[in-house]
C-alpha positions as CSV (number, residue, x, y, z in Angstrom):
1,X,38.7,-6.8,-7.1
2,X,37.9,-3.6,-9.2
3,X,36.7,-5.6,-12.3
4,X,34.5,-8.0,-10.3
5,X,33.2,-5.1,-8.2
6,X,32.2,-2.9,-11.1
7,X,30.6,-5.8,-13.0
8,X,28.5,-6.5,-10.0
9,X,27.5,-2.8,-9.7
10,X,26.5,-2.7,-13.5
11,X,24.6,-5.8,-13.2
12,X,22.7,-4.4,-10.3
13,X,22.0,-1.2,-12.2
14,X,20.7,-3.2,-15.1
15,X,18.5,-5.8,-13.3
16,X,17.3,-3.8,-10.3
17,X,17.6,-0.3,-11.5
18,X,19.8,1.0,-8.8
19,X,22.0,3.8,-10.3
20,X,25.7,2.7,-10.4
21,X,26.9,6.1,-9.1
22,X,24.6,6.1,-6.2
23,X,25.5,2.5,-5.3
24,X,29.4,3.5,-5.5
25,X,28.7,6.6,-3.3
26,X,27.2,4.4,-0.7
27,X,30.1,1.8,-0.9
28,X,32.6,4.8,-0.6
29,X,31.0,6.1,2.6
30,X,30.6,2.6,4.1
31,X,34.1,1.6,3.1
32,X,35.8,4.8,4.8
33,X,34.0,3.8,8.1
34,X,35.0,0.2,7.8
35,X,38.6,1.1,7.0
36,X,38.9,3.6,9.8
37,X,37.5,1.0,12.1
38,X,39.5,-1.9,10.9
39,X,42.9,-0.1,10.9
40,X,42.2,2.2,13.8
41,X,43.1,5.1,11.6
42,X,40.9,7.7,13.0
43,X,40.0,10.3,10.5
44,X,43.1,9.8,8.1
45,X,41.7,7.1,5.7
46,X,39.8,8.2,2.6
47,X,38.3,6.7,-0.4
48,X,37.0,7.6,-3.8
49,X,35.1,5.3,-6.1
50,X,34.4,6.6,-9.7
51,X,31.5,4.6,-11.4
52,X,32.0,6.2,-14.7
53,X,35.8,5.6,-14.8
54,X,35.4,2.2,-13.0
55,X,38.1,3.2,-10.6
56,X,38.9,3.1,-6.9
57,X,41.5,4.5,-4.7
58,X,42.2,4.6,-1.0
59,X,44.8,6.8,0.6
60,X,46.0,8.0,4.1
61,X,46.3,11.6,4.9
62,X,49.2,12.4,7.1
63,X,50.8,15.4,9.0
64,X,54.5,15.8,8.2
65,X,56.3,16.4,11.4
66,X,59.9,16.5,13.1
67,X,58.7,14.4,16.0
68,X,55.8,11.9,16.2
69,X,53.1,12.9,18.7
70,X,50.3,10.6,17.2
71,X,51.3,7.3,15.3
72,X,48.0,7.3,13.4
73,X,48.0,10.9,12.0
74,X,51.7,11.9,12.0
75,X,54.6,10.9,9.7
76,X,58.4,11.9,10.0
77,X,59.9,14.1,7.4
78,X,62.3,11.5,6.2
79,X,59.6,9.0,5.8
80,X,57.2,11.5,4.1
81,X,59.9,12.2,1.6
82,X,59.9,8.5,0.4
83,X,56.3,9.2,-1.0
84,X,56.8,12.9,-1.8
85,X,60.5,14.1,-2.3
86,X,59.6,17.8,-1.5
87,X,57.8,17.1,1.7
88,X,58.6,19.1,4.7
89,X,57.6,19.7,8.2
90,X,54.0,21.3,8.4
91,X,53.0,19.8,5.1
92,X,50.0,17.2,4.8
93,X,50.7,14.4,2.3
94,X,48.5,11.6,0.8
95,X,49.8,8.0,0.8
96,X,48.2,5.6,-1.5
97,X,47.2,2.3,-0.1
98,X,47.9,-0.8,-2.1
99,X,45.0,-2.8,-2.9
100,X,46.1,-5.8,-0.9
101,X,45.9,-3.6,2.3
102,X,42.4,-2.9,1.9
103,X,40.9,-5.5,-0.4
104,X,39.5,-7.7,2.1
105,X,37.6,-5.0,4.0
106,X,36.6,-3.5,0.7
107,X,35.1,-6.7,-0.6
108,X,33.2,-7.4,2.6
109,X,31.8,-3.8,2.7
110,X,30.8,-3.8,-1.0
111,X,29.1,-7.2,-0.6
112,X,27.1,-5.8,2.4
113,X,26.1,-2.6,0.7
114,X,25.3,-4.3,-2.7
115,X,23.0,-6.8,-0.7
116,X,21.4,-3.8,1.0
117,X,21.0,-2.1,-2.5
118,X,19.2,-5.1,-3.9
119,X,16.9,-5.3,-0.9
120,X,16.1,-1.5,-1.3
121,X,15.7,-1.9,-5.0
122,X,13.2,-4.7,-4.6
123,X,11.3,-2.8,-1.9
124,X,11.1,0.1,-4.2
125,X,9.9,-2.0,-7.1
126,X,7.2,-3.3,-4.9
127,X,6.4,0.2,-3.8
128,X,6.1,1.5,-7.3
129,X,3.8,-1.5,-8.4
130,X,1.5,-1.1,-5.5
131,X,1.2,2.6,-5.8
132,X,-0.3,1.9,-9.2
133,X,-2.8,-0.4,-7.5
134,X,-3.7,1.9,-4.5
135,X,-7.4,1.4,-3.9
136,X,-7.8,-1.1,-6.9
137,X,-8.6,-4.8,-7.0
138,X,-5.9,-7.4,-7.2
139,X,-6.2,-11.1,-7.8
140,X,-3.9,-12.9,-5.3
141,X,-3.0,-16.7,-4.8
142,X,-3.4,-17.9,-1.3
143,X,0.2,-18.9,-0.1
144,X,-0.7,-20.1,3.4
145,X,-3.3,-19.7,6.0
146,X,-1.9,-19.1,9.4
147,X,-3.6,-21.9,11.8
148,X,-3.0,-19.8,14.9
149,X,-4.4,-16.4,14.1
150,X,-6.3,-17.1,10.8
151,X,-4.4,-14.4,8.9
152,X,-4.0,-15.3,5.1
153,X,-0.6,-14.8,3.4
154,X,-1.1,-13.9,-0.2
155,X,1.4,-14.2,-3.2
156,X,0.9,-10.8,-4.9
157,X,3.4,-11.2,-7.6
158,X,6.5,-9.1,-6.4
159,X,6.0,-10.2,-2.8
160,X,3.6,-11.2,-0.1
161,X,0.8,-9.5,1.7
162,X,-1.2,-10.4,4.7
163,X,-4.9,-10.5,4.8
164,X,-5.6,-10.1,8.4
165,X,-8.6,-12.1,10.0
166,X,-10.3,-9.0,10.8
167,X,-10.4,-8.1,6.9
168,X,-11.8,-11.4,5.8
169,X,-15.5,-11.8,5.1
170,X,-17.3,-13.6,8.1
171,X,-17.9,-17.2,7.4
172,X,-15.7,-17.3,4.3
173,X,-13.4,-20.3,3.9
174,X,-10.2,-19.6,2.3
175,X,-7.8,-22.4,1.4
176,X,-4.2,-22.6,0.2
177,X,-4.0,-22.2,-3.5
178,X,-7.3,-20.3,-3.8
179,X,-7.4,-17.2,-6.1
180,X,-9.1,-14.4,-4.4
181,X,-9.8,-10.8,-5.2
182,X,-8.8,-8.2,-2.4
183,X,-8.9,-4.5,-2.2
184,X,-5.7,-2.4,-1.7
185,X,-6.8,0.0,1.2
186,X,-3.4,1.7,1.8
187,X,0.3,1.4,1.3
188,X,2.4,2.2,4.4
189,X,6.0,3.4,3.9
190,X,8.7,3.6,6.3
191,X,8.2,0.1,7.8
192,X,11.2,-1.7,9.0
193,X,10.7,-4.6,6.5
194,X,9.7,-2.4,3.6
195,X,6.4,-1.1,2.4
196,X,3.3,-2.5,4.0
197,X,0.4,-3.4,1.8
198,X,-2.8,-3.1,3.7
199,X,-5.6,-5.2,1.9
200,X,-9.1,-6.0,2.6
201,X,-12.0,-8.4,1.6
202,X,-14.5,-6.4,3.9
203,X,-14.0,-2.9,2.5
204,X,-16.8,-1.2,0.7
205,X,-14.3,-0.4,-2.1
206,X,-14.1,-4.1,-3.1
207,X,-17.8,-4.0,-4.0
208,X,-17.3,-0.9,-5.9
209,X,-14.3,-2.1,-7.9
210,X,-16.2,-5.3,-8.7
211,X,-19.2,-3.3,-10.1
212,X,-16.8,-1.3,-12.3
213,X,-15.3,-4.5,-13.5
214,X,-18.5,-6.4,-14.3
215,X,-20.7,-3.4,-15.4
216,X,-19.5,-1.7,-18.8
217,X,-21.6,1.4,-18.3
218,X,-19.8,2.0,-14.9
219,X,-16.4,1.5,-16.4
220,X,-17.4,3.9,-19.4
221,X,-18.7,6.4,-17.0
222,X,-22.3,6.3,-18.2
223,X,-23.2,5.2,-14.8
224,X,-21.6,6.3,-11.6
225,X,-21.5,4.8,-8.0
226,X,-22.5,7.6,-5.6
227,X,-22.2,5.5,-2.4
228,X,-21.7,2.1,-1.0
229,X,-22.5,0.7,2.6
230,X,-21.6,-2.6,3.4
231,X,-21.7,-5.2,6.2
232,X,-19.5,-7.9,4.7
233,X,-20.6,-11.3,4.3
234,X,-24.2,-10.3,4.8
235,X,-25.5,-7.4,2.9
236,X,-24.4,-4.4,0.8
237,X,-26.2,-1.5,-0.5
238,X,-25.0,0.6,-3.4
239,X,-26.4,3.8,-4.8
240,X,-26.1,4.5,-8.7
241,X,-26.9,7.3,-11.1
242,X,-26.9,7.9,-14.7
243,X,-24.2,10.7,-15.6
244,X,-25.1,11.5,-19.2
245,X,-28.0,10.0,-20.8
246,X,-31.2,10.1,-18.8
247,X,-32.8,7.2,-20.6
248,X,-30.1,4.8,-19.0
249,X,-31.5,2.9,-16.2
250,X,-28.6,2.8,-13.7
251,X,-30.1,0.2,-11.6
252,X,-31.0,-2.1,-14.5
253,X,-27.5,-1.7,-16.0
254,X,-26.0,-3.0,-12.7
255,X,-28.4,-5.9,-12.3
256,X,-27.9,-7.0,-16.0
257,X,-30.1,-9.2,-18.1
258,X,-31.8,-11.7,-16.0
259,X,-29.6,-10.4,-13.2
260,X,-26.4,-12.0,-14.7
261,X,-24.2,-9.0,-13.6
262,X,-25.1,-8.7,-10.0
263,X,-25.2,-12.5,-9.7
264,X,-21.7,-12.7,-10.8
265,X,-20.7,-10.1,-8.1
266,X,-22.7,-12.1,-5.5
267,X,-21.0,-15.2,-6.3
268,X,-17.5,-13.4,-6.0
269,X,-18.7,-12.1,-2.5
270,X,-19.7,-15.7,-1.4
271,X,-23.5,-15.1,-1.6
272,X,-23.6,-11.6,0.1
273,X,-27.0,-9.9,-0.7
274,X,-26.8,-6.6,-2.7
275,X,-29.3,-4.0,-2.8
276,X,-29.0,-1.7,-5.7
277,X,-30.8,1.7,-5.5
278,X,-31.2,4.7,-7.6
279,X,-29.4,7.8,-6.2
280,X,-31.2,11.2,-6.1
281,X,-30.0,14.7,-5.1
282,X,-33.4,14.9,-3.4
283,X,-32.7,13.5,0.1
284,X,-36.4,12.3,0.5
285,X,-36.2,10.3,-2.7
286,X,-32.8,9.0,-2.0
287,X,-33.7,7.9,1.7
288,X,-36.8,6.4,0.5
289,X,-34.9,4.4,-2.2
290,X,-32.2,3.2,0.3
291,X,-34.7,1.6,2.6
292,X,-35.5,-0.9,-0.2
293,X,-36.8,-3.5,-0.3
294,X,-39.4,-1.9,2.1
295,X,-42.0,0.4,0.8
296,X,-41.9,4.0,2.1
297,X,-45.0,6.1,2.5
298,X,-43.2,9.5,3.4
299,X,-39.9,11.0,4.4
300,X,-40.1,14.2,6.6
301,X,-36.9,16.1,7.2
302,X,-36.5,17.1,11.0
303,X,-35.8,20.8,11.0
304,X,-34.4,20.6,14.6
305,X,-31.4,18.3,13.8
306,X,-28.7,18.0,11.2
307,X,-29.3,15.3,8.5
308,X,-32.1,13.7,10.3
309,X,-35.5,12.6,9.1
310,X,-38.7,10.7,10.1
311,X,-39.8,7.9,7.7
312,X,-43.2,6.4,7.8
313,X,-43.8,2.9,6.4
314,X,-46.9,0.6,6.2
315,X,-47.4,-1.5,9.4
316,X,-46.6,-4.8,7.5
317,X,-43.3,-3.1,6.1
318,X,-42.0,-2.1,9.4
319,X,-39.7,-5.2,10.0
320,X,-38.6,-5.2,6.5
321,X,-37.6,-1.5,6.7
322,X,-35.7,-2.1,9.9
323,X,-34.3,-5.4,9.0
324,X,-32.7,-8.2,10.9
325,X,-31.2,-6.7,14.0
326,X,-31.6,-3.1,12.4
327,X,-29.4,-4.0,9.5
328,X,-31.5,-2.5,6.8
329,X,-32.1,0.8,8.5
330,X,-28.3,0.9,9.5
331,X,-27.0,0.3,6.0
332,X,-29.6,2.9,4.5
333,X,-28.4,5.4,7.1
334,X,-24.7,4.8,6.1
335,X,-25.6,5.0,2.5
336,X,-27.5,8.3,2.6
337,X,-25.5,10.0,5.5
338,X,-28.8,10.6,7.3
339,X,-30.1,9.6,10.7
340,X,-33.3,7.8,10.0
341,X,-36.2,7.5,12.5
342,X,-38.7,4.7,11.3
343,X,-42.2,4.4,12.3
344,X,-45.4,2.5,11.1
345,X,-48.3,4.0,9.6
346,X,-50.5,3.4,12.6
347,X,-48.0,5.1,14.9
348,X,-48.5,2.6,17.6
349,X,-44.8,1.4,17.2
350,X,-41.8,3.3,17.0
351,X,-38.0,2.5,16.5
352,X,-35.1,4.4,15.3
353,X,-31.6,3.5,13.9
354,X,-28.8,5.8,13.4
355,X,-25.6,5.8,11.6
């Protein structure tokens, strides 16, 4: 049993990265419990497994007595002297157990612990892999679409991940075998079945990472994404700024020649509209830009409230500034972090939208 056991331990160490010493320690602890249960030996069974020497020994510890009080823990002097000739009453002796006495229990225990070690190692590898991908994009293959709840099970290389229905783009049709890009929102440890990967197709981070992939100036750091607000499947607003060279047009860099760069991202998002605006440290300029495609006449900061402003637009731009069901104003508010009150130039109509 020893040879096969240590071969299995070494193989596990090599293939799964589980240290042999750690695995042997776990098997040793589990084996002691198993033997005590199997032989009803209370606390008298001991075990030692040495990964380096590739040795295993199991022994009983007995109290040498003149008269037996406990069959499990006591041994008569004359019996003790068969194992240790100098044994006398009051001594504690160790009696080696032959491998045939414990091999069955040891084999079962080792098999169980090794299986557990493999599972833990695989979970650890998955965890390590996804820690590297935290808040990054990954391309995954659709393994299955649950017909009951609409959740999508994705093959992500070292395991599966679930894309919940709530994290899918509204109206998007996902089929088995599709390759899709998802954003790793979070990695939760301590789950019963191993680390849980939280992924999304609706998170604003997905759009941000797509721009970093498609726009070299963003990847190189010449252009920075300052903020993103998104209503997945419908519209996204993204604010960008040049970080080094003022001659770089950050909006133009994101749009690309003849719109090639942004069109690629729109395609990946299933036709979702994208407004790219220039970021400014001046809140008035930033708010004005964020309300694009509407023209803005003025932005007045409200001194009586925190991060609140009044925006005036031409009468014929009011609907555009507010957007369908308030979407444009709502996304602008999320993008800038300001509460925006919009009114027409004539002053006859007034509406407001908050974050």
